[in-house]
N, C-alpha and C positions, 0 to 999 in steps of 0.2 A: 771695333777699335783696332784689330789687326789689319784690316784693309787700309785704314788711315796710315798705319806705320809703313806698310809696303809701298804705298804711293809716295810717301815722303822719301823713302830709300831710293826709289827710281829717279826722283828729281835730283837727289844728291849725286848719284852716279853720273848722270848726264852733265851736271855742272862741274863735276870733278873738283869739288871744293872740300878739302879735309876739315875745314872749320865747321862747315854745315853738317858734315858727318858726325862730328863730336856732339853737336847740338841734338841731332836726331837720335844719337845713342841715349842721351839723357831723356828725350821724350819717350823712347822705347821703355826705359826703366820706369818712368812715371806711369805710362799706360799699364805696364805689367803690374805695378804696385796697386793701381786702381782696380784692375781686374781681380787681383788677389783679394783686395779688401771687400769688393762686392760679393765675390765668391764666399768669403768667410762669413759675411753678414747674412747672405741667403742661407748658408749652412746653419747659422745660429737660429734664424727664424724657423727653418724647417725642423729644427730639433727642440723647439720650445715644448716643454712637458705639459701634459694636461694638469689643470689646477693652478697654473701660473697666471697672474693677472697683471694688467697695467695699472699702476697705482697713481701715476702722475705723468703729465706731458709738459715739456718745457720747449719754448721756441729758441732756435739758434739764429742770431742776427749778425750781419757783418758790421764793419765800422760805420757804415752809412745808415744803420738801423733797418736794413732790409732783411726779411726773414729768409734764410737760406736752407733751413732744415729743422728737424725736431729731435728731441731726446725723450725717449720713453723709458721711465723707471718701472722696473718690474717688482713683483712681490718676492721673487727669488732671482739671484744671479745679477750679472752686470747689466747696466742700462743699454738699450739699443739706440744707436745714433744713426739717423738717416739724413743724408744731405740730398737735396733735390737733384744735384748733379750726378748722384749715384745711379740714377735710372730706375730706382725702386719707387713705385707709386704708393701713396698712402691714402686710404679711404676711411675716415673715421665716422662713427655714429655714436648715439648716446650710450650704447651698451658694449661696443667692441670696436676694434681697429683692424681693417683689412689691409694687408701688405701685398701688392701685386709685384711679383718678382720679374726679372728681365726675360725669363722664358715663358711668361704669361701665367704661371701658376700663382696660387694665392695662399697666404698664411693668415689665419684669423686669431687674434688674441683678445679675450674679453677684458673689459674694463672693470676693475674692482668696484663692487657696490659701495656707495658712500655711507659711512656709519654716522647716524644722527647723534649729535652731542647731547649729553644729559642736560635737561632743563627742568627747573621747578619755578613755576610762575604763578603769582597771585593775580587773579583775573579782576583787577580793579585798578583805577587810576586816581591819583591824588588822595587827599584825606577823606575819610569816611565820617560823616556827621552822625553823632549819636546823642542820646539823652541819658541822664543819670539812671542807672539800673537797667538800661535797655540792652537787649541781646540782638546782635546782628550776625548774619551768616555770610561768609566770604568764600567764594569758590576758588579752587586752584587747579592747575593742570600740570601734568608730568609727561615728559617725552625723553626718548633716548635710553630707555631701560625697560626690560621686561620684568625685572625683579621688583617686588613690592617695596615701597619706601616707608620709613618710620618718620613721624613728626614729633618734634620736641619744641616746647614753647617757653619763652622768657618774657612774660608780660610786665609792664610797669606796675608799680604798687597799686593795689585795689582792682586791677583788671584780672580777668580770667579768660582762658582759652582752652578749647578741646576740639579734637577731631570730630566731625559731624558727618555721618553718612560716608559715601565712597570718596567724594572729592570736595569736601567743604570743611571750613573751620568755623565754629561757633564761638563768638567773643562777647563777653558781658562787661559793660562799663561799670565803674564804681557807683555806689549809691550817692556819694557826695564828693566834693573836691573838684579840681580841674579836670576837664575832659580832653585836654590836648595831650593824649597819651599815645603809646605805641606798643605793639606786640611783635617781638622778634621770633621768627619761625626757622627752626633748623630741620632740614629735610635730607634724608639720605638712606643708603643701603650699604651692602658690603663693598661696593666699588665706586659709589658716587656720593656727593654731598653738595648741598647748596644752602644759602641763607637768604631769607626774604624778610622785609619789615612792612608791617601794616600800621599805618598812621591814622589817628583819629582827631576830630575836632568837635567842639560843642555844636549840637544841632540848634538852629534858631529859625524862627519865623516871625517877621515883624510887619505890622501894618502901619501905613502912614497915619490912619485914624482908627479909633476904636469904635466909632459910632457912625452909621451911614443912614441918612434920611432919604426916603423915597416918597413920591407923590401917590395920590389915590389911584391914578390910572395904571393899567397894566404896562409893564415895560421890562427893561433889563438893568441889572445892577452889576457894575464892574468894580471889583475890589482888588487894588494892587497889593501884592505881598512880596517881600524879599525873604528868601529862604535858602538853606543849604541842605535840607533834609526832605525825604519823601513824607507825605502826609495824607490823611483822609479828611474830608469835609463832613462835619456832623451837624445836622439841623434837627431841632426838636421834632419828635414824631407827630405831634399834633399841629405842626405848622405846615398846613397844606398850601398856603399862599406863596411860599418861598421855596424854589427848587434850584438845586445846583446843576449847571449845564456843562461846563468845561473849564479847563485851565489852559490859558494861552501862554506861549513862550516857555522859557526855562530859566529857573533860578530867580530872575526878576519877573515874577509871574503875575497874571491877572486872573482872578477867580470871577467867573461869569455866572450870574443867577438870573432866573426868570422870576419876575414879581407879578402876581395876579392883581387884578383890579380890586380895590377895597370899597365896597358900598356900605360898610358898617362903621364901627367906632375905630379910633386909632389903635394900632396894634404894633407889636414888636417881637423880635426873635433873636435869640443868642446863637451865633454860629461858632463852632469850635473846630480848630484844626488839631488833629491827633496824629501822632506817630506811634503806631502800635497801640499799646494801652496807655501811652503817656500823652498828656495834654500839652500842646505847644503854646497856643494863645487863642484868644477869642475876640469877637467883635459883635456889636449889636446893630440890628437893622430895625429902624423905626419907620413905619408907613403911616402917612397922613390919613385921616378919616374924620368922621363926625366926632365932635366932642360932646360926650353925654352931659346933660345938665343934672349931674348927680353929685352929691356931697357925702360926707361921712354920715350925715343924718339918715341917709337911705338905708344904712345897715343897722341902725338902732332897732332892737327888738329881741325876742327870744328865738334861739336857733336850736334845731335838733342836730346833734353831732353824731355821725355814724362812722365807725372805723372797725378794723379787725385787729384784735390784740395779738400778743406774741404766741398765744396758744391757738391761733387761727380761729378764734371765736368772734363772730360779729357782735358788736356792742354799740350802745348809743346812750347819750345823756343830753339834757337840756342845758344850754349855755346862753346867758343874756349878754348882749353887747350894748354898752352905753357909750355915749360920746365923752371924750375926755375934756379937760378944761383948756385944751389948745386946739379948737376946731380949725384954726387957720392952717395947721399942718395936716389936718385930716386924721388926727390921732384918735384911736378908739381904745376902750378898756374892755378886755375879755374876762368875764368872771367864770370861775370854776372850769378853767380849761383842762386842768389835770385833777383827777379824782384819786386822792391817796387812800390807801386801804384802811388805815386806822381811823381817820376822821373825814367825814364828808363835809368839807367847808369850802367857802368861796376863796379863790385865789386870783390874783390880778396879773394880767400880762398886757403890755401896751403893744398895740398894732397900728400900722399906718395904712390908710386907704388912699390909693392914687386913682382918681377918676379918669386921668388921661389914658392910662393903659389898663384900667379895671383890674387892679391887683390889690391884695391885702398882704402886707409884709410884716413879719415878726422878726426883729433882730435877735440874734442868738446871745447878744450881750445883756439883754433884759433879764431881770430876775423876778422870781415870785417869792412871796413870804409865806412860810408855814411854820408849824411848831418845831420842825426839824432844822430850820435855818434857810438860808438863801439857796436856791437851786437855779441852774441855768435853764432858760426857757425851753430850749430845744437843741438837739443834736441829731446827726445822722445815725443810722443803725450801727455803723462801725465806730462810732464815737467821734468822728471828725465833725468840725463845726460847719454848719450851713450859715451863710451870712448874706442875706437873711433867708428865712423860709418864706416862699412866695406862694400865695393862693391865688387862683383865678376866680374872679367874680363875674357872674352872668350879667348880661346887659340889663335885666330887670331887677338885679340886686336881690334875687330870691334863692340863689344857690352859690355856694363857695366850694371849690374843689382843689385838690393838689395831686401831683403826679403819684400814682399808686406805688411806685417804687421807693418813695420817700418814707422813712420810718421816723417817728417823732418820739423823743424820750427826754429824760432829765439827767443832770449831773449833780451829784451830792458832794459838795466840798467838805462837809463835816465828816462823812464816813469814808472818804477816800475817792478815788477816781472811778467809782462804779458807775455804770451807765444803765439806766432803767429804760427798757424799750416798751413804750406804751402802745405801740401799734402802728399800722400803716394804712394807706388808702382812705385818709380822712375826707369826708364830704359833709357839708353843712347845708341844711334846708331851713329857710325862714318859716316860722309857724304863722 
């Protein structure tokens, strides 16, 4: 810069122009000021103390929007302003900024590490579908703090929530009432706080039809279902001819089943969709087959009934089956189905035989008459109603059986809501 000033002075002397000399004096002052500014700036850069960081960088622009320099804000002290015209080069990286001074030396100032903001996030999107009394687990994530957080819950009426494991919340829906609820979660520690809301809706699964008919030949069955909840497909254990393959698409889904060929009588299966231990809905699959030339008369005769009582003791008795006065419906009368302890007497229960699917059904609304009054024909072990109780009849009509897990008993309306468990694993053999 001094060489420039000397050259301009020589030109002024040769021209002999006092006006030009005044102008050159001003240029000399400007150059001197610039040199002093750069010298001061380099002095500041050389004297930056250890531990000082650059916390932010801002561009300097002229009136035309062109970038002419940069301002570096420090963790301590006044900002450093560098104009590109100063002659100091700037070489930035992700972790530091290197300043190359006019004499070629370098000053390096680190960039302050970015502090992550505190965040508490529920790791789910949209409403969560649930059923009455169902518990669901929702995961959450925390960032921006090393200190452990505490959780506080404000659930809608009937709902409950609790911390579950390291990073999850267990929420239980009410046993009844609307399921469009929510749980507000307050999360925080000594220096941070956040609020999140978990919203719920009623879980549903809907079929277009509740019964699907398939032919005798082996093939595939597609069952459309609309649902907003995860589920499991449950097929009876003794139904080896129908197997679940896959679910196609999402939410508006198609359940795919393989159907084995049927060389025997017509048959059917009840398929259930479950979410956890809750039943969502069910549908029936009927497969075509031979129609047996069997009527209710084929079951008339004496039968040996075998079962296991509530003391886990195998027992048996003889029970006659006679046709009812309504053979068009396939109705039968079962005599001495239950053997009461005080008197061994015949009791009457009405049953319906269906030759199309070879089943014998007893409606739980039927009653039997004895000296103690009317009693419900049968209930499940836990007292809940089966409607109806369905026995499977063999193709030769010589054996009748029921799922071993079913327990049969009676309900006595005279002596209260007591349930007498008569046994389970009933099987009948024609004598």
